[in-house]
N, CA and C of each residue as an Amber inpcrd file, in Angstrom:
protein
   654
  93.6170000   6.5200000  85.3320000  93.3200000   7.7270000  86.0060000
  93.5810000   8.7080000  85.0180000  95.4310000   9.1520000  84.9900000
  95.8280000  10.0650000  84.4650000  95.4480000  10.1950000  82.4770000
  95.3980000   8.7740000  82.1620000  94.9360000   8.6540000  81.0110000
  94.2250000   8.9920000  80.6600000  92.5620000   8.8660000  81.5380000
  91.1730000   9.1130000  81.4140000  91.5130000  10.4770000  81.2500000
  92.0670000  11.6380000  82.4900000  91.9060000  13.0270000  82.3270000
  92.2700000  13.6040000  81.1990000  93.5390000  13.4720000  81.1230000
  94.3360000  14.0310000  79.7530000  93.7300000  14.1090000  78.5210000
  92.5440000  13.0870000  77.7360000  92.0130000  13.5280000  76.6000000
  90.5030000  14.5480000  76.4840000  90.3950000  14.1420000  78.1620000
  89.3470000  15.2300000  78.4160000  89.9820000  16.7690000  78.3810000
  91.1230000  16.8930000  78.9340000  92.0190000  18.1120000  79.0950000
  92.1020000  18.9850000  77.8890000  92.3260000  17.9850000  77.0520000
  92.5960000  18.0150000  75.6480000  91.5190000  18.7950000  74.5250000
  89.9810000  18.0710000  75.4480000  89.3400000  18.2120000  74.1000000
  88.4870000  19.5900000  74.9580000  88.2090000  19.6630000  75.8070000
  88.2440000  21.1880000  76.6730000  89.2640000  22.6690000  75.8970000
  89.9620000  21.7890000  76.1180000  91.3520000  23.5500000  75.4160000
  90.8560000  23.3880000  74.1710000  90.7650000  22.7480000  73.2220000
  90.1800000  22.5740000  71.9640000  88.3180000  23.3280000  71.6320000
  87.8470000  22.9410000  72.7060000  86.2740000  23.7460000  72.9380000
  86.7850000  25.1130000  72.8790000  87.3250000  25.3410000  74.1880000
  88.0600000  26.9330000  74.3500000  88.5510000  27.6020000  73.2180000
  89.5280000  26.9530000  72.6110000  90.6390000  27.5890000  71.0360000
  89.4660000  27.5100000  70.2370000  88.2480000  27.0070000  69.9620000
  87.1230000  26.4940000  69.1030000  86.2110000  28.1250000  69.5820000
  85.6120000  28.2580000  70.5410000  84.5900000  28.9790000  70.4570000
  85.7470000  30.4710000  70.8910000  86.7580000  30.6180000  71.1160000
  87.8870000  32.0560000  70.9520000  87.6330000  32.4550000  69.7460000
  87.7910000  31.4240000  68.5520000  88.2660000  31.2620000  67.2250000
  86.8370000  32.2720000  66.9030000  85.7060000  31.5820000  67.0170000
  84.1090000  31.9820000  66.4180000  84.0020000  33.3390000  66.8140000
  84.1870000  33.4820000  68.2650000  83.8580000  34.6210000  68.6650000
  84.6260000  35.9680000  68.0900000  85.9160000  35.9780000  67.6170000
  87.3130000  36.8110000  67.0050000  86.3030000  36.9710000  65.7130000
  85.6000000  35.7760000  65.4590000  84.8390000  36.2410000  63.8430000
  83.9900000  36.6130000  63.7230000  83.0930000  36.3920000  64.9400000
  81.9910000  36.9950000  64.8830000  81.5680000  38.7810000  65.2320000
  83.1590000  39.2370000  66.2020000  82.8900000  40.8250000  66.4690000
  83.8500000  41.0870000  65.5480000  83.9500000  40.7680000  64.2070000
  84.1020000  41.3960000  62.8370000  83.4370000  41.1740000  61.4720000
  82.2190000  40.5540000  62.1410000  81.0790000  40.8900000  61.1580000
  80.6550000  42.0200000  61.6040000  79.6570000  42.4580000  60.2470000
  79.6210000  44.0120000  60.0980000  77.9950000  43.8910000  61.0070000
  77.4840000  42.8690000  61.7680000  76.2590000  43.1840000  62.4440000
  76.9630000  43.2540000  63.5690000  77.7980000  43.1020000  63.9620000
  78.2600000  43.0360000  65.5700000  79.2580000  44.3630000  66.0200000
  79.7800000  44.8940000  64.5500000  80.2300000  46.2280000  64.5510000
  78.7500000  46.9200000  64.6880000  78.1020000  47.0940000  63.6450000
  76.8950000  47.5700000  64.0300000  76.2230000  47.7780000  65.4900000
  75.7000000  46.5400000  66.2430000  75.4060000  46.8500000  67.1310000
  75.8540000  47.0220000  68.5960000  77.3980000  46.6640000  68.2580000
  78.2770000  47.8420000  69.2360000  77.9140000  49.8480000  69.0660000
  78.1950000  49.7000000  67.9750000  78.2560000  51.2040000  67.4990000
  76.4690000  51.7180000  68.3270000  75.3960000  51.2950000  67.8130000
  74.5680000  51.2390000  68.6130000  74.2560000  51.2910000  70.1970000
  74.9380000  49.8320000  70.7520000  74.7230000  50.5050000  72.4780000
  75.8090000  51.6820000  72.4870000  76.8320000  51.7750000  71.7870000
  77.7520000  53.0550000  72.3730000  76.6650000  53.8860000  72.4780000
  75.6800000  54.3750000  71.5000000  74.9150000  55.5760000  70.8110000
  74.4810000  56.0460000  72.1730000  74.1860000  54.7640000  72.4560000
  72.2850000  54.5360000  73.7610000  73.4850000  55.2940000  74.8960000
  74.5040000  54.5590000  75.0740000  75.4790000  54.9070000  76.2090000
  75.9380000  56.1430000  76.3020000  76.6560000  56.9800000  75.2850000
  76.3110000  58.3600000  74.8640000  75.0020000  59.1880000  75.2010000
  73.8750000  58.7580000  75.2090000  72.9380000  59.6170000  75.5360000
  72.3880000  59.5960000  76.5110000  72.6700000  57.9440000  77.1000000
  72.0630000  58.4860000  78.9030000  73.2190000  59.4450000  79.4140000
  74.1970000  58.8260000  79.1680000  75.3620000  59.7150000  79.4590000
  75.3670000  61.3980000  79.1900000  74.3160000  61.8220000  78.5060000
  74.1910000  63.4680000  77.6920000  72.9600000  63.7880000  78.4410000
  72.2540000  62.8560000  78.7620000  71.3870000  63.3150000  79.6350000
  71.2020000  64.0730000  81.2030000  72.7120000  63.0780000  81.4430000
  73.0610000  63.3220000  82.8750000  73.9470000  64.8150000  83.0200000
  73.7450000  65.5250000  81.3400000  74.6430000  66.5950000  81.7230000
  76.6340000  66.7130000  80.6640000  76.7640000  65.3130000  80.5770000
  77.6940000  64.8820000  80.4480000  78.2160000  65.4190000  78.6250000
  78.8810000  66.6250000  78.6840000  78.5290000  67.6220000  77.2050000
  80.0260000  66.5280000  76.5050000  80.8130000  65.7280000  76.7000000
  81.9160000  65.3990000  75.8360000  80.6650000  64.1360000  75.2700000
  80.2870000  63.6360000  76.3380000  79.1050000  62.6490000  75.6780000
  77.8850000  62.7120000  74.8550000  77.7480000  64.5900000  74.6430000
  76.5280000  64.9150000  73.6780000  77.4610000  65.3720000  72.0070000
  78.7440000  65.4620000  73.0400000  79.0470000  65.8030000  71.7500000
  79.3920000  64.4760000  70.3200000  79.9060000  63.7480000  71.6340000
  80.3750000  62.7480000  70.4880000  79.1780000  61.9050000  69.9140000
  78.0540000  61.7680000  70.4550000  76.7290000  61.2530000  70.0830000
  76.5250000  62.2860000  68.1800000  76.6170000  63.2610000  68.3330000
  75.7400000  64.2020000  67.7230000  77.3320000  64.5950000  66.5240000
  78.5570000  63.7700000  66.5520000  79.2600000  63.5960000  65.9150000
  79.0180000  62.2520000  65.4780000  78.8120000  61.3360000  65.8620000
  78.3180000  60.1470000  65.3180000  77.2370000  59.8560000  64.1310000
  76.1450000  60.9380000  64.6950000  75.0050000  60.4170000  64.1490000
  74.4750000  61.6000000  63.2040000  75.3170000  62.5990000  63.0440000
  74.8460000  63.7520000  62.2440000  75.3770000  63.7530000  60.6060000
  76.3830000  62.7630000  60.6590000  76.4450000  62.6000000  59.1130000
  75.4860000  62.0370000  58.2860000  74.7790000  61.1010000  58.9130000
  73.6390000  59.9480000  57.9690000  72.0210000  60.8660000  58.4880000
  71.9060000  61.8200000  59.4840000  70.8770000  62.5540000  59.6790000
  70.7250000  63.5850000  58.7300000  71.8970000  64.0650000  58.3480000
  72.1180000  65.6340000  57.2550000  71.8500000  64.5980000  55.8830000
  72.1200000  63.3820000  56.1210000  72.0030000  63.2080000  54.4910000
  70.7170000  62.6870000  53.9590000  69.9940000  62.2730000  55.2380000
  68.4410000  61.9580000  55.4060000  67.8500000  62.7590000  54.2350000
  67.8580000  64.6070000  55.4150000  67.1880000  64.9370000  55.2250000
  67.4420000  65.6990000  54.3070000  69.0480000  65.2550000  53.3640000
  69.0050000  66.2630000  52.1180000  68.5960000  65.3140000  50.8290000
  68.4110000  64.1820000  50.9070000  67.7620000  63.1700000  50.1070000
  65.8520000  63.6940000  50.2970000  65.3650000  64.3930000  51.3360000
  63.9900000  64.3970000  51.2580000  63.7200000  65.6730000  50.9370000
  64.8610000  66.7160000  51.2580000  64.7970000  68.3370000  51.2280000
  65.0150000  68.7870000  49.8310000  66.2810000  68.1680000  49.2100000
  66.8120000  68.3890000  48.2400000  67.7200000  69.3470000  48.4890000
  67.9060000  70.0460000  49.6380000  68.6720000  71.3830000  49.8900000
  69.6080000  70.9220000  51.1820000  70.8540000  71.4230000  51.0950000
  71.8650000  71.0040000  52.2420000  71.8540000  71.9750000  52.9970000
  71.4920000  72.9930000  53.0300000  71.6660000  74.2100000  54.2780000
  70.0590000  74.2310000  55.0190000  68.9960000  73.4790000  54.3590000
  67.3270000  72.9150000  54.8790000  68.0970000  72.0560000  55.9410000
  68.6030000  71.0880000  55.6020000  68.8770000  69.9260000  55.7420000
  69.4620000  69.5970000  57.0330000  70.7290000  71.2160000  57.0110000
  71.3210000  71.3680000  58.1230000  70.4530000  71.6210000  59.4920000
  69.4010000  72.3900000  59.0260000  68.6680000  73.0880000  60.0500000
  67.2990000  71.9680000  60.7010000  67.5430000  71.1260000  59.8300000
  66.6190000  70.1380000  60.2780000  67.0970000  69.1870000  61.1770000
  68.4840000  68.7970000  61.1700000  69.2730000  67.9090000  61.8140000
  69.5250000  68.4780000  63.2010000  69.7590000  70.0510000  63.2060000
  69.7300000  70.6160000  64.8330000  68.4930000  70.2080000  65.0800000
  67.7910000  70.8640000  64.5080000  66.0110000  71.0100000  65.2930000
  65.8140000  69.6940000  65.3470000  66.4800000  68.3250000  64.9260000
  65.9990000  66.8380000  65.0540000  66.6940000  66.7480000  66.8270000
  68.4530000  67.0510000  66.5670000  69.1610000  66.8630000  68.2680000
  68.1740000  67.7960000  69.3760000  67.6060000  69.2610000  68.9210000
  67.3780000  69.6290000  70.2290000  65.7430000  68.9850000  70.3320000
  64.8470000  68.5840000  69.6870000  64.0990000  67.3860000  69.9360000
  64.1180000  66.5330000  70.7200000  65.8870000  65.6800000  70.3960000
  65.7550000  64.6720000  71.0210000  66.1160000  64.4370000  72.2980000
  67.0810000  65.8230000  72.7150000  67.2260000  65.9720000  73.7340000
  66.7170000  66.7920000  74.9410000  65.5780000  66.9830000  74.3400000
  65.2160000  68.0300000  75.3070000  63.5310000  66.8900000  75.5080000
  62.9890000  66.3370000  74.4970000  61.6670000  64.8400000  74.9010000
  62.1610000  64.0970000  75.6590000  63.0590000  63.7850000  75.2640000
  63.6100000  62.0250000  76.2110000  62.8010000  61.2760000  76.3240000
  62.6100000  61.2270000  75.1070000  61.4230000  59.7690000  74.5170000
  62.0060000  59.1140000  73.8160000  63.4110000  58.4890000  74.0380000
  63.7090000  57.5160000  73.2640000  63.3480000  56.1950000  74.7550000
  62.8180000  54.8730000  73.7460000  63.0060000  53.8860000  74.8080000
  64.1710000  52.7930000  74.4940000  64.7310000  52.7140000  73.9520000
  65.6830000  51.7050000  73.4620000  65.1140000  50.7520000  73.2080000
  64.2040000  50.8990000  72.9880000  63.4450000  49.5270000  71.6430000
  64.4040000  49.4440000  70.6900000  64.4950000  50.2760000  70.2150000
  65.2960000  50.4640000  68.5590000  66.7650000  51.4400000  68.4490000
  67.7000000  51.0220000  67.5340000  68.9640000  51.7190000  67.4880000
  68.6150000  53.2030000  67.6750000  69.6710000  54.1410000  68.7360000
  68.9070000  55.6610000  68.4250000  68.9010000  56.4630000  67.0030000
  69.8660000  55.7650000  66.4850000  69.4660000  56.1030000  65.2740000
  68.4230000  56.3460000  64.1500000  68.0750000  55.0240000  64.4630000
  66.4640000  54.7760000  63.5620000  65.8030000  56.1800000  64.5390000
  65.4660000  56.0820000  65.7990000  65.0080000  57.2960000  66.4130000
  65.0730000  58.2830000  65.9690000  66.1060000  58.6430000  65.9010000
  66.6040000  59.9100000  64.8630000  66.0730000  60.4410000  63.9600000
  65.9800000  59.5840000  63.3910000  65.7100000  59.4950000  61.9940000
  64.5210000  59.7970000  61.3740000  63.3920000  59.0080000  62.6170000
  62.1460000  59.0030000  62.6410000  61.9190000  60.2280000  62.7490000
  62.6400000  61.0290000  63.8330000  62.6350000  62.9170000  64.0890000
  62.9420000  63.4860000  62.8640000  64.0930000  63.6870000  62.1410000
  64.0580000  64.1410000  61.2410000  63.3280000  64.0820000  60.1810000
  62.7040000  62.7740000  59.2260000  61.8600000  62.5510000  58.8610000
  60.6070000  63.3240000  58.9180000  59.9640000  63.2860000  60.1580000
  58.8450000  64.0680000  60.6850000  59.0620000  65.4870000  60.4630000
  60.2860000  66.1980000  61.0830000  60.1300000  67.3410000  60.6550000
  60.7030000  68.0100000  59.3740000  61.4960000  67.0030000  58.6270000
  61.2610000  67.4620000  56.9010000  60.1200000  67.5020000  56.3910000
  58.5760000  66.4500000  56.6990000  57.8690000  66.5470000  56.1480000
  56.8610000  67.7550000  56.7870000  56.8760000  67.8610000  57.9420000
  56.1990000  69.4510000  58.7730000  57.2450000  70.7300000  58.0580000
  58.2750000  70.7700000  57.2340000  58.9390000  72.1750000  56.6380000
  58.1070000  72.2960000  55.4580000  58.0310000  70.5080000  54.6210000
  57.5480000  70.8340000  53.0770000  56.2530000  70.9760000  53.1810000
  55.0170000  70.7870000  54.4460000  53.6570000  71.6290000  54.9590000
  53.8820000  73.1630000  55.1620000  54.8380000  73.3860000  55.3810000
  54.7000000  74.7450000  55.8890000  54.7640000  75.4920000  54.4070000
  55.8350000  74.9600000  54.0200000  56.4250000  76.1420000  52.5810000
  55.6250000  75.7310000  51.3100000  54.8890000  74.5540000  51.6320000
  53.3020000  74.3620000  50.7720000  53.8190000  74.1390000  49.0000000
  54.9600000  74.1100000  49.3670000  55.6870000  73.8520000  47.7700000
  55.6460000  71.8550000  47.1850000  55.7410000  71.4680000  48.3340000
  55.8810000  70.4040000  47.6930000  54.8700000  68.9930000  48.2900000
  54.0820000  68.1410000  47.9780000  53.4370000  66.9900000  47.7310000
  53.8630000  66.1400000  48.8220000  52.8470000  65.7330000  49.9750000
  53.8250000  64.7570000  51.0830000  52.7040000  63.3080000  50.1150000
  51.6820000  63.6100000  49.5160000  50.6980000  62.5150000  48.9840000
  50.8880000  61.1090000  48.8520000  50.6760000  60.2600000  49.2180000
  51.5230000  58.8090000  48.5600000  50.6880000  58.1490000  47.8790000
  49.4920000  58.5500000  47.3650000  48.0540000  58.0260000  46.5690000
  48.9260000  57.6010000  45.5230000  48.4540000  56.8360000  44.5850000
  48.9370000  56.1660000  43.3160000  48.1510000  55.9170000  42.4440000
  48.6990000  56.0130000  41.1040000  48.0730000  56.0060000  39.7720000
  48.0000000  53.8310000  39.7270000  46.4870000  53.4410000  39.1710000
  46.2680000  52.2430000  38.7520000  47.7390000  51.4030000  37.8880000
  48.3650000  52.1420000  37.0440000  49.4510000  51.6810000  35.9800000
  50.9150000  51.3930000  37.1350000  51.2160000  52.0180000  38.2040000
  51.9720000  52.0410000  39.2120000  51.9000000  50.6480000  39.4790000
  51.0630000  49.9100000  39.8540000  50.9020000  48.4160000  40.3420000
  51.4300000  47.5320000  39.4850000  52.0610000  47.5130000  39.4650000
  52.7130000  46.1390000  38.9060000  54.1620000  45.3410000  39.6890000
  54.3540000  43.9710000  38.8960000  55.7560000  43.3050000  40.2820000
  56.6880000  44.0930000  40.1220000  57.2370000  44.0110000  40.7820000
  59.0280000  44.6620000  40.8440000  60.0700000  44.1210000  41.5490000
  59.7000000  42.2420000  40.9940000  60.2650000  41.1110000  40.9400000
  61.7550000  41.6810000  41.3080000  62.6910000  41.7520000  41.7790000
  64.4900000  41.8560000  41.3560000  64.5220000  43.3120000  41.5910000
  63.2560000  44.1590000  41.6700000  63.5280000  45.6450000  41.2770000
  64.1300000  46.2720000  42.4440000  65.3600000  46.6530000  42.5090000
  66.0230000  47.5690000  43.3560000  66.9240000  48.7180000  42.1200000
  65.8490000  49.9090000  42.0230000  66.3880000  50.3710000  41.4150000
  68.1920000  51.4270000  42.0220000  68.0110000  51.7740000  43.0430000
  69.1000000  52.8490000  43.3790000  70.5100000  51.5590000  43.1520000
  70.0380000  51.1340000  43.8590000  71.4690000  49.7260000  43.9470000
  71.6450000  49.6870000  42.4340000  71.0680000  48.9500000  41.3510000
  71.4100000  48.7740000  39.9460000  71.6420000  50.0890000  39.3920000
  71.3410000  51.0870000  39.4690000  71.6220000  52.6740000  39.0480000
  72.4540000  52.8710000  39.3350000  72.8350000  53.2910000  40.7970000
  74.0270000  53.5750000  40.9410000  75.5380000  52.8040000  40.3750000
  75.0830000  51.4480000  40.3610000  76.5780000  51.4500000  39.4500000
  76.7170000  51.5610000  38.3070000  75.7470000  52.7640000  37.1470000
  75.8150000  52.9830000  36.5630000  76.1380000  54.8710000  36.3560000
  75.3260000  54.8970000  37.3400000  75.2630000  56.7950000  37.6400000
  75.6190000  57.0150000  38.6220000  76.4270000  58.6220000  38.6100000
  76.1310000  59.2140000  39.7500000  75.5090000  59.2030000  40.9730000
  75.5530000  59.4770000  42.3550000  74.7840000  59.9750000  43.2350000
  74.0000000  61.2370000  42.9200000  74.0730000  61.9070000  42.1510000
  73.7340000  63.0210000  42.1200000  72.4660000  63.2040000  41.0230000
  72.8650000  62.0480000  39.9540000  71.5690000  61.8340000  39.5850000
  70.6000000  61.0980000  39.9710000  70.9600000  60.4150000  40.9230000
  69.9190000  59.5630000  41.5290000  69.0170000  60.9050000  42.3080000
  69.6420000  61.4480000  43.0650000  69.0670000  62.4580000  43.7580000
  68.5650000  63.4020000  42.7610000  68.6510000  63.7320000  41.5540000
  67.7490000  64.5550000  41.0750000  66.6840000  63.4050000  40.4610000
  66.4320000  62.6990000  40.4130000  65.6480000  61.8100000  39.9040000
  64.5160000  61.8460000  41.0240000  64.9830000  61.5890000  42.3120000
  64.3850000  61.4250000  43.5420000  63.5830000  62.7660000  43.8380000
  64.2220000  63.9030000  43.8130000  63.8640000  64.8070000  44.1180000
  62.3130000  64.7730000  43.1060000  61.8240000  64.3300000  41.9400000
  60.5880000  64.3240000  41.1530000  59.8710000  63.6140000  41.9800000
  59.8820000  62.5320000  42.8830000  58.9430000  61.4750000  43.3660000
  58.5420000  62.7450000  44.5800000  57.2200000  63.0580000  45.0080000
  56.7360000  63.0890000  46.0880000  57.3890000  63.0240000  47.5600000
  56.9920000  63.7380000  48.6030000  58.0230000  63.6770000  50.1520000
  58.5430000  62.0750000  50.6650000  57.0150000  61.4040000  50.9620000
  57.1430000  60.8040000  51.3480000  57.5860000  59.2940000  50.2940000
  57.8780000  59.6530000  49.2820000  58.2440000  58.6290000  48.4770000
  59.9070000  58.8540000  48.7850000  59.9820000  59.5420000  48.6740000
  61.7000000  60.0460000  49.0410000  62.0090000  59.2600000  50.2380000
  61.5920000  59.9010000  51.3120000  61.6440000  59.4300000  52.5350000
  61.8070000  58.0110000  52.7400000  60.8200000  56.7280000  51.6870000
  60.6940000  55.5820000  52.1760000  61.9990000  55.2210000  51.5360000
  62.2740000  55.4350000  50.0520000  63.6930000  55.1380000  49.2200000
  64.9350000  55.3930000  50.4200000  64.9880000  56.6060000  50.5930000
  66.3950000  57.0430000  51.4120000  66.6810000  56.2370000  52.9300000
  65.3020000  56.3190000  53.2050000  65.7570000  54.9250000  54.7470000
  66.0080000  54.0950000  53.8530000  65.3600000  53.2090000  53.3190000
  65.2350000  51.9540000  52.4610000  66.7980000  51.8060000  51.9310000
  67.2620000  52.3810000  51.0330000  67.9610000  52.3080000  50.0900000
  69.9560000  52.7810000  50.7810000  69.2280000  53.5050000  51.8840000
  70.6220000  54.9360000  52.6520000  70.6860000  54.2710000  53.8670000
  70.3570000  53.7970000  54.4520000  69.7210000  53.7210000  56.4460000
  69.3710000  52.2740000  56.5400000  69.1410000  51.7500000  55.2410000
  68.6910000  50.0610000  55.9200000  67.7900000  49.8100000  56.9330000
  66.6860000  51.0150000  56.8490000  65.0200000  50.8880000  57.6440000
  64.5290000  49.2740000  57.4560000  63.9210000  48.3930000  57.9130000
  63.0660000  48.1360000  57.5770000  61.8250000  48.6060000  57.2970000
  60.9020000  47.6820000  56.3820000  59.3270000  48.2380000  56.2300000
  58.6220000  49.0000000  57.8790000  58.7030000  48.0600000  58.9860000
  57.9310000  48.9460000  60.0480000  58.6680000  49.7580000  60.5210000
  59.6340000  50.3070000  60.2400000  60.5020000  51.0120000  60.7430000
  60.5440000  52.6270000  59.6940000  60.2640000  52.3090000  58.4860000
  59.7390000  53.0970000  57.2030000  58.2700000  53.3800000  57.4870000
  57.4030000  52.8980000  58.1910000  56.0110000  53.0230000  58.7950000
  56.0650000  53.8010000  59.6590000  57.0290000  53.8510000  60.7740000
  57.2650000  54.6360000  61.7580000  57.7220000  56.0150000  61.5790000
  58.5040000  56.0030000  60.6910000  59.7140000  57.3290000  60.4500000
  58.3390000  57.9910000  59.6810000  57.2640000  57.0070000  59.0930000
  56.7290000  58.4640000  57.7520000  55.2230000  58.1140000  58.3160000
  55.0590000  57.8900000  59.3220000  53.7490000  58.0760000  59.9000000
  52.2430000  57.1270000  58.9250000  52.9330000  56.4740000  59.0000000
  51.7260000  55.4980000  57.9080000  51.7800000  54.0510000  58.5960000
  50.3130000  53.3120000  57.9850000  50.5990000  51.7110000  58.3520000
  51.7000000  51.1500000  57.9660000  52.0050000  49.5070000  58.3240000
  52.9580000  48.5750000  58.1060000  52.8510000  48.5520000  56.3610000
  51.7550000  48.3010000  56.1830000  50.8030000  47.3650000  54.8290000
  51.3900000  49.1160000  53.4680000  50.8450000  50.1770000  54.5460000
  50.6080000  51.2270000  53.1340000  52.8780000  51.6800000  53.2910000
  53.0660000  51.4390000  54.3250000  54.7770000  51.8050000  53.8620000
  55.4200000  50.9130000  52.7430000  54.4480000  49.8450000  52.8210000
  55.3150000  48.3110000  51.7890000  54.6350000  49.0450000  50.5860000
  53.7400000  49.7650000  50.3280000  52.9580000  49.8350000  49.2280000
  53.9680000  51.4470000  48.6900000  53.8980000  51.7260000  49.7560000
  55.1640000  53.3900000  49.5090000  55.6550000  52.9340000  49.0470000
  56.5200000  52.3320000  49.5000000  58.2310000  51.7410000  49.3060000
  58.1070000  51.3260000  47.7240000  57.6360000  50.1650000  47.4270000
  57.3180000  49.8310000  45.9820000  56.8470000  50.5730000  44.8970000
  55.9000000  51.1800000  45.4170000  55.5870000  52.5570000  44.4820000
  56.9620000  53.6450000  43.9200000  57.6910000  53.6340000  44.5830000
  58.7830000  54.6780000  44.6480000  59.8330000  53.6920000  44.2450000
  59.6980000  52.8030000  43.9970000  60.8740000  52.3370000  43.7410000
  60.6500000  52.3350000  42.0320000  59.1340000  51.6990000  41.7770000
  59.0540000  51.9450000  40.3220000  58.8330000  53.5940000  39.6720000
  58.5050000  54.1200000  40.5790000  58.7190000  56.0040000  40.1320000
  60.2830000  56.0850000  39.9100000  60.8050000  55.9190000  40.4780000
  62.1070000  56.2030000  40.5630000  62.8900000  55.5960000  39.0920000
  62.6930000  54.6230000  38.8700000  63.5790000  53.6830000  37.7530000
  62.6290000  54.6080000  36.6330000  61.2510000  54.7760000  36.3860000
  60.6360000  55.4740000  35.0470000  61.1520000  57.0070000  35.2120000
  61.8180000  57.4440000  36.4660000  62.1170000  58.9970000  35.8240000
  63.2360000  59.0180000  35.9170000  64.2450000  58.1390000  35.8920000
  65.7230000  58.0030000  35.4880000  65.6120000  57.9860000  34.5260000
  64.7330000  57.0340000  33.5950000  64.4840000  56.8600000  32.3380000
  64.2200000  58.1730000  31.4370000  63.6960000  58.7260000  31.8930000
  62.8980000  59.7770000  31.3080000  64.0340000  60.7060000  31.0950000
  65.1520000  61.0380000  32.5600000  65.9290000  61.7920000  32.3150000
  66.9670000  61.7550000  32.0460000  66.9150000  60.3740000  31.3890000
  68.1760000  59.3870000  30.6190000  68.7440000  59.5210000  30.8200000
  68.7640000  58.7550000  32.3600000  69.4360000  58.0900000  32.9750000
  69.9800000  56.9680000  33.0760000  69.3070000  56.7270000  32.2930000
  69.3300000  54.8260000  32.5370000  70.6650000  54.2350000  31.6180000
């Protein structure tokens, strides 16, 4: 009887050891870290809505840098971007419409993008147009201008070139390249259909590369 039980016990111990090792490996994976960060943000948001000022402060600290970076890439002005982020947090806390279906940061970035568009409309100095010219509809196989260009160019050069694009294209590029947004998330943030968002990002990539070459940033 003992000889039969002992191997099973050893196998069980080995299984637990393997499972423990796999869990430790998974917890160090970027996706796990990102998931836990999203969960932490959602928890802070819930506590903030209940009046926990410490949680509210922590949430703002966690989400402000990327939200500001997004607004800056769309507007091209750091001070204006700061105003947008402040407005976005006010709207986030006042409307209380976050449903938890996406990361809180993704929801906040949608608010930031929409507020940026509102500001540009109010200024009347930038087009939100996402129309295209026929010569833009070309293949963009393996075309990832931001990643490839930033290997050779400074971020300021890329940002300078992006400012020559229309606002929707800037937003699509910023969300995709710097905030890991999916096409559906870009569509929601920019207020267009998914298929239109795919075309928008496609054109933005092409136009950015063209402008980088025109500016001598190639």
